[in-house]
N, C-alpha and C positions, 0 to 999 in steps of 0.2 A: 367432411366431417362438419354440421353446422355449427355455426358459431353462437350459437343463439340460447344460454344454460338454459335450463329445464330444472325446476324447484325437485324434481323426480327422477333427476340424472341418477343419484347413486344407487338408484335400484336395477339401472340398466345396466344389459349385459355386459361387462368389457370386453374391449376388443381383445382380439389376440397376443398378446407380449412380443414383443419387438424394438429392435432400434432404426427400425427402417422407417416407421410412419408413427406419428407426423413428423418425426425429427430430423430427416435428413430436408423435407421442406421449410423448417425450421430455421437448419443452419444455411439453408440457400438464402432465405428472407435476410438474414443476419450478415450474410455476406454480401447484400447490398448494402450492407450500413458500409464498409468499406467504400463504396462509389459513391456513398450520402456524405460522407464525410472529408472524401477529396474534392468536391466539385459542389456541395449543396451548401446554402444559404443557413442563416441561422433559421428561418422560417422554417427550409428544408428539414432541418433536422429536427428541430421540434416534433413537427407532424408524422416524423419517421419513429419516432420515438413515443409518441400519442399511440400510431397504430400497433406498433409491435407491443405496448403496454396492455393496449386494449384486447389485444388476441391470446398475451402472456394469463393474465388475469382470467379470464374465460377458461380458459385450458386448468387451469389452476383447481379453479372451484370444480370445474366436472372430473380430473382426475384424480387429485393428490387429496387424499383424506384430511393432512393436515392441516391444508390452507382453507378446505372447506369449513373443517369446523373452525378455525379461527374466524373467517370469514362470519358464517353465521353466529358467531359469537358476539361479532361486531355488530350488527346488522346492516352488513354491508353485501352488494350483489356487485356483478362485475357491469351491470347493466347499468350499473349510478355512476359508470366511469365514462366521463366525454370528452376535459380536457386533462391537462397534468396536473394543474391544481384538486382533484379529482383523487390522487391518491392519495392526499391526507387523510383521505375516510378507511385506509386500507390498514390492518392495524401492524404497529410492527414488529421484527422478528429478532428476538435477543438469539446471541450465538449462544446460550444454552439449551433455547427449543429447538435448535437445529441439532443440537450434539445430541439430545436424547431421545432425538426422532427415530423411529425403527426403518426400514427399507420398507415397509407393510406403509406408513404413514406417511415416507416425504419422497416416495418413490412414484410417478405417475403410474395409473394401473394399467395403461396400457406399452408399459415399460418393462423389458427385462432385466432384471437388478443384476442379472448374473453375468449380461455384455457390456457392463458400464466400466469405464475408468475412474479407478477411485485414488483421489488422494489426501494427505491428512497435513492440515495446518502446521504450523510452527511449533505450535504450542506453548506462545508466549504467557500467556494466561496461569501455562500450569494444568492444562487440560486441552490436549490437542482435538479439533472438528474433524471428523469426517468427512468427505465432500463426494458427488458423486455426478458425472457427466457422462453423455456416451461420445462418442467415438468424433463425431461433428464436430459435436460442440467443444471436446477439446482442443480440435485443429483451427476451428472458428478463433476462439479465444488469442492460442498461440499469432495466428493472424494479426489480428491488433494488437498485439504488442511489436512483431515486426514493422508495423504501420505507423506507430509513435515513434521507432527509432529512425526510421524512414523522415518523419518529421523532423529530427535532430540532425539528419542528414546522411546516416548509411546510404551508401551505395550499393549496387550489384553487385559488383567485383570486391566491396571491402571484404578484408579479412577480418576475424572479429574474434574474440577472446572474454571467455566467460571465467571467472573466479568461481568456485563452489565448494561448499563446504562440507557437501555429501556424497564425495565421489569414492570410490575405492580405490579406485587408480591414479596415480598421478599427472596424466596428460593421457589425452586425448584427440587427434586431427581425425579432421575429415575432410579434403582436399576435393573441394565440390569446382565446378566452372562456376556456378552464384555463391555468392557468400560461402566461399569455406572459412570452417571455423575449428576454434579450440577448445576445449575445455579441460582447464590447470586445475588441480586440489589446491585451495586456497591456503593451506598450512603446511606448503611444502618449504622445505630450506631455503633460506632467502637466494643461496648460488645458484641453484635448480631452478627457481622461481626466474630471476634474470636469464638465464641459460635458457629456456623454453620460451619465453618470452621474443630475447632477441634474436632468435632461431626464426619464428614465425613471422613477426616482424608486423601486428595487428595494426587495423586503421583504426579499429575502435574495441575497447576492453570494458567489460562487464563487470559490477560487483557489488558486494556489502561495502557501507562508507569504512569499516573499519577495516575490510581486511587489506582496501586498497590503500587507506592512508598508513597502515603498520608497514606496507611494501615497498609505500613511497619512501621511504627513509634509507630503503638499502639500494636505492637507483644510483648508479653512477655518472661520472661526466661519459666514461667509455661506452655505457649502457644505452646513454642516449642518443650515440651514432647511429643503432640502429633499432633503438627503441622511440618511434615518432606517429603516437597514436594523434588521431585527428582530433578524437573527443573521448571523452568517459563518460558511462553511464551509472549509476547509483541506485538500489532497489533497496527495500526489503528492510531498512534500518534509518532511522532516524538523521538524516546528513544534517552535521550541525557544522557552525563556520569554521569551526577547527581541521576540519575532517579536509572539507571542500579547498581549505586553503593549501594544507600540505600536499592534498592530491592534485592542484591544479601546478603549483608551484616545483614539484619532484616532477612531474611530466610534460611540462609544460603546453598543458594543453587543457580547452574548458570542459567542467565536469556538470552534466545535467542528470538532474535527478528525475523518477520514474515513481509514482505513488502508486503503490499495486497492492496487491493481497492476494491468497492464494485461492480466496474464491471466487473474484471476479477478474485475476492475471492485471492488468493496466485497468488503473482507475482514472490517471490523469499524470499529464508527463511537462515538464517545466520549460515554460516558452523562451527558446531562442533568446531573444532578443528584451527579455525581462524576467523578473524574481517568480513571476507567477505561474502557476501551472493551468494545462490546455484540458479539461474535461474530459477523457472520451465516450461523449455523447452518444453516438451509437451502437455504442457495448455495453452502459451503465446508466441509470438515471441517479446523481447524484444529489442527495438533499442533506443539510446544513441544518440540527436543529437543536435545541436548546428545552425548558421546560413549557415555553410557551409556543413552540412551533419553529418553521422556519424563520432563523436570522435573517436581518439586513446585509446587504454585502460590508464587506469590513468587521462584523463580528464572528464570533469563535462560536462554534457550538457542533455538539457532536455527527457522525455522518450516519447515515443511513442509505445502501445502497440496494438497487433491484437490476439483477442481472437480466437483461434484455434475451441473452440467447442461452438461459441455462434452463429446458423444459425439461429433462428427466425428472430434475430434483430442483425445482424453481427456488429461488433467492431472493424474496421481493419483502420490501423495506427491511434489509436484515442489517443490523449493526454493528459493526466485527468489533466497536472499540475505541476509534479513532475520533483524536481532536482535530480539528483544520480551522482554517477563517476562509470565510469564505470570499472570492473576487467578484468583481465588475460583471455585470452582464454580460459583456465584451469584455476581449484583451486591449490592451491599446497597437496589440501590434495588425489587429483588423480580424483576426480567427475564429468564425461564426460561432466556435464553441463556448460552453457556457466556462467560467475558472473558478480557480479556488486562491486563494493571496499566499496561503503558509500552510503547510502540514505539520502538524504539532507533534502527534505520535497517537501513544495508547492512554485511554481516558484512567487504566488503574495506574497510571504513571504520575497522577494529579498529588497534589501537595495541598492536604486537608488541616487549616492552621488552626492554634487555638482560638480564633478570633469569630472564625465561620466560614472566613473566605476559602478560596479555592484557588491553587496555582499551578499551572504549568511550568515545573521545573526549570524548562526553556529559556523562559525570561531572567533563571538567575546566572548563567549561561556571560551576561552582559559584562559585569565585573571582572570576569577570567581572560578578557580579552587583556590584558596587558602586560601577562606573560606569555601571551601565544605565541611567540618567537622562540622560547625554550620549552612548549607544552608539548608532548606528544599525545595525549588525549585527556579525557577529565570521565567522572562519574558523580552524578550527584545524586545524592539515596536519602529520603525521610526515613530514619528510621523509630522515630513517635512523634509524635503530634508536634511535641516541644523542640525535637532535634534535625539537625539535617547535618548528615557527614558528605564531606568531599574529597576525593581522592584524586590525586594529582601527579601523573605520572608524565614526567619529565624527560626530553633527548638527552642520552648518554651525553653525559660532562658538565651539563649544564647547572646552574643554582640556581635557584629559586630565592632571591632576598627575601627574608624575614616581613619588611615592611610591606614590599609587595604585597604579601599573605595577608599582612594584617589588613589592608586596603582593601583587597577582595572581599574578606570577613562581613567587615564593615559595610561593604556596598552591597552585599546579601541579606546582611538583617535591615537595610534599611527597605529591600522589599518583601520581604518576609514581615515584616512588623513586632510589634511586642509580643513578646512571650516564645520566645522562638530562641535557641543556642545552637551557633553553629562552628561546626570543627572539623579542619583544613588537615590532610594530612599526606605527606609527598611518600608516593609509593614507588616502588620498582617493577610493579605490574598490575593491570587492572583482567582480571582473566573474563573471558567470553560468558556466553551462557551457553548450554551443554548442546544448545539445537546451533552452536556456530554464531550466531548474532551477537551482536555487541549492543549495550542498555548502557546511553547515556546517562539516563534517567532511571529513578526507579524508585516506590513507595511502599514499605512495606506496611502503612496506615491502611486498614478496611476503612473501606466506603462507603455510606449508605447512599439509594438509590436518591437520584435530584441533587445530585453535586454542583453548583456554582459552576457556570464558564469562566475561565478567565477574562477580562474586558481589558 
């Protein structure tokens, strides 16, 4: 297939629909990214990204009506792409754009949609997005997740346990010579959870931060004689300082966060030597943007993702609605990948304040630290533009002195500014979302486009 697009390519006879060509070759080129990540320098990584992006943009323009129309409307042609900086010429794609696109629009015309794997996002915005991958793409993205976990210390003979919220069975064990695994239902009764884990004795445990933190309170000293993971990984939710502290204290092991999404699988994983994140550059191009374009290191913005190996239904400059802080060009540990300093969470969780400022509620968690020893979990919600409600769930039998609650309230008021009231409620339970995820921050205030990023 020629890599030079033609303005008349839309009138050419489409190739027979399949999932073998060119998608097996694209997945093979993606697999080469596993080698690039392992042995490549920063320069080699950028060259690999540029090469895969160039091929992806040509492919999307020639075979995917959704992107051909968007590129034409923006006055962009893939021939204009020469360096990573040229990605700024490509129009951004919002979640709603992908959600509304049909198979005929979003799937390449030489790919049979009936053979694709289909996934649905968690729907944290209330509107799940349907995603489409070839079997090759699906397996490749799983390989990048395995690579990220190996970067964190996973060994081929390690026993792995994953706590999941979407399993119909209570426990499932697959005893392989390499990477034996266990899947547990995250909402098992504590005694069943402890029994299953102590019997399997995992070296690595993966789960939502809220699920691991909730179970952490149930672990006994006797359990720790059998349950000695080398490390734990969290994903899919915001990992709060409180949750990290509770998990590490209970399991006597470090916690490493993985920033991921259904659309791209692993986006970045926490450095084992610092608090920052290494971006999975061979799999995804990550941009951090504000209203003026790319932000500088240390600045906060919204994420735009380009999945280098999603060819059946491409995701190009796709904005999942996440806020992050861009990290330095290279991590202090010496890894060649690009970095993120912090992952804040969803843009729809931003608090829009009466003075026009916008603020991510994670900043409001700082005053809560004075009651960390007696706190099980918290939730900070903006119920109106001038009212914030804080729910605090304490550990059983613990007391929260009124004077400390007042100190927390005043600390939050200083951060929020004038015109906002803060109400603090001590509660017995804070429920998770219907999809099993826990949201420590949420806003019920409808926000318009162009919300300012917190600085």
